[in-house]
N, C-alpha and C positions, 0 to 999 in steps of 0.2 A: 220286407225291404224298407217300408216307411218307418216302422218301429226302430230299425237299426239306424236310419238317418236321424230320427228324432233324438236317440241317445247320443249320437255323435255330435249333434249340434247344440244340445242343451247347455254345456259349459260355455259355449260361445254366444249364447243368446243373452240379450240385455233388454231391459224395459225401464222406461221412465214414464210414470203414470201420474198425471196431475188432475186433481178434481177439487175445485174451489166453490164452495157454497156460501161461505161467509167472507165478508170484505170489511176491513177495518174502517175504510173511508167512504162507504156507501150506506145509505139508510137501509134498515132491515127489510123494507118493502121491496128493495132491489136485490136482496140476497136470493140465491138459488136454494133449492130444497135437497137435491139428490146428486149433485155433481161429485161430492166426496164419496158417496156410496158407489157411484159408477166406477171410480178409480179403485176402490177397495175390492169390489167384486171382480173386476178384471184381473187384479193381482192374484186372487185366489185361483182363477181359471188358469192363468199362465203358469202358476206354480204347480198345478196338478199335472200328472202324466198326460192327460188328454190335451192340455194346452201347450205341452212342450217341456214341462218340468224345469222351468227357469229357476236356477238356484236363488235363494234369498239374497245372497251377496251380490247378485247381478241385477237386482230389481230395486228401484227407488220409487216409493209412493209418497207423494206430497199432497196433503189435503189441508184446506182451511188455513189456520195460522202458520202451519209449517210451509205453506206454499208462497213464500215471499219471493220477490224478484231475485234477490241474491241467492236464495236456496235453489230456485229453478235454474238459474244460470249455472250454478255449481253442479247440479244434477246433469244438465245437458253437456257440461264439459267432460263428465266421465265417459260420455259416448264418443268423444273426439280423441280420447287418448289411445287406447289399444283395442277398443271394442269393434271398430269397423274393419273386419277382415273378410277375405273372400268366402269364408264358410260361416259367417255370423248372421243371425237374425235379430233385428232390433224393432221393438214395439215402442211407439210413442202415442200416448193418449193425452189430449188436452180437453177437459170438460170444464168450461169457465165462461165468463163474459168476454166477448171480443168487441172491439169498437174501433172507430177511425176518427182522425181529425185531419187538419190540413197538412200535417207532417207525415202521416202514414197510418198504418194499421197496427193494432196492439192487442195483446192478451192482458186483461186486467188480472193482476196477482192480488194476493191478500192485502198487501200494503201499498198498492197503487193509489195515487192521487189523481182523480179524474180531471183536476185542474192543471196537472203537470204530467201528462202522459209520457212525453219524451224523456223526462227525468226519472220516472218511477215505475212505468209499466214495461212489459216485455215486448219489444218491437217484433212484428212478424218478419222483418228483414233478418233478424238473428236466427229464427227458425229456418228461413229460406237458405241462409248460408250453411247451417248445420246439415240440412237434408241434401242440398244440391252439391255441396263440396266436401264437408267433413265426413259425411257418411256414404260418399259415393262408392267406396271400396267394399261396403257391406254387401253380402249376398242378397239379403232381403230386408227391406224396411217397410213396416206396417204403421201408417200414421192415421190415427183416428181423431177427428176434430169435431167437437160439439161446442161451438162458440157463438151460436145464434139464438140465445135464449131470451133476448129482450130486444124490442124494437128501438128503444132509446134508453140511454143511461144519463140522466140529467138532461143536458142539452146536446149530448153526443149521439150521432146516428150510428147504427150498427149494420145496416144493410150491405155495405160494401165489403165487410170483412170476409165474406165467402170468396170474392175474387182474389184476395190476397192469399187465402189458404190454397186455392187451386194452383197458384203459381208454384207451390212447393213441388208439384209433380213433374216439373220440367228438368229435373236433374238427370245425371247420367246413370245412376244406380237403378237396380230393380226395385220398384216401389209400388205399394198399394196404398192409395189414399182414399179414405172414406170421410165425407163431410155430411153432417147430420141433416142439412136442409138446403133447399135452393135459396138464392140470394134474397128474395122477397118474402121468404117464409120464416116463421119462428120455429124453434125446436122445443117440443113439448116434453114435460116431465110430470110425474105424479105417482101416487101409490098404486094406481091401476097397472103400472108397468113393473111386474115382478115384485110387488110389495113396496116399491119406492126406487125408481130409476128414471133416467131419461129414456124416451121411447127408442132412441137411436142406440144407446149403449146396451139397453136390454135386448134389442134385436141382435146386436153383435154377440152378446153373451150366449143367447140361445142358439145362434147360428154356429159359433165355434164349439158350443157344447154338443152339437150333433144334428140339430134340426136343419142345417143347411146341406147336409149330406144327401143330396137329391138322388144320386145314383146308388146309394147304399153300399159303397165300396169300402166303408170304414174310415174315410178321410174327408175332411172339409177342405176344398180347394179355394183359391182366391176367387175364381169365377163363381163358384157356388155361394160363397159368402156374399159377394156383391148382389147376386140375384135374390138371395134370401132377405138381406137387410132392406133392399129396396121394397120388396113386396110386403114384408112384415111391418115396417114403419108406416107405409101408406095405409095398411089395413088397421093398425092400432090407432091411428090418428084420423080415421075416416077421410083419408085423402087430403089432409091438410098439410102434410109434411112429406117431402120426397128427398131422400139422401142422394148424393152424387158421388161418383167414384172418379179418381184421377190417378195418374201415374202409368207405369209401363210394366207392371208385374204380369208374368204369364198367367193366364187363367188356370192353368193346370198345376200351379205351385201349391203344394200341400201345406196347410196351416194348422190343422188339428187332426189328431188320431182318435177317432171315436171308439176304437176298440179298447182304449185305455181308460182308467178310472178318472172321473172328473172331480171338481172341487167338492168337498164335503159340506 
């Protein structure tokens, strides 16, 4: 039954995956290492039968210099056109720097200017409108946020970004939100996580790949993924990082079919 459901939903599934390691207006010591690899690896999983076989034409992957503010806005706009339907599943990954100033919270894109966030970065308010209103008609929205990878960016603080992300889960649609860390924590990345990933995204990849299927029924559910990612990230980081979940997706909603072939 699940396999038939996956086949029926695949043409209606969409994904926008953003992973930014390099930043035109940041010194290299503030660049990330593996955010781009996180987005690329998740795209391979979602394209595989195990992850739902999302067609290439329904998936946008933006990394590094391709992940400008304009390009990200255009990609998100594709989700507001005809993607949000009662039988659609939408995946959104943001692996990048997040920060706040007196005006609000932002995602730093490749071409953001830290001195002019309001004019060059992507406001969290835009993502909030997207999730809470534009995607409210979608059957399922899975939002993965890894935006806490630095304590400060220049003179900008990043600790409050998590509170802005959590507010995305207050919309009317059925949504699973996973955030990489608690507000006061940093999100770790390194070669020890799957050869080069963030601990959070690596745990998501392993979980959807099959390790989260705790009851062995051949499917990974939302509840199983939450439990696996929480435990895995805490273990991988020696208790220094603790993911949080938000949203209202039913714990029994199936996200991956482990009986199918995974990414090569």
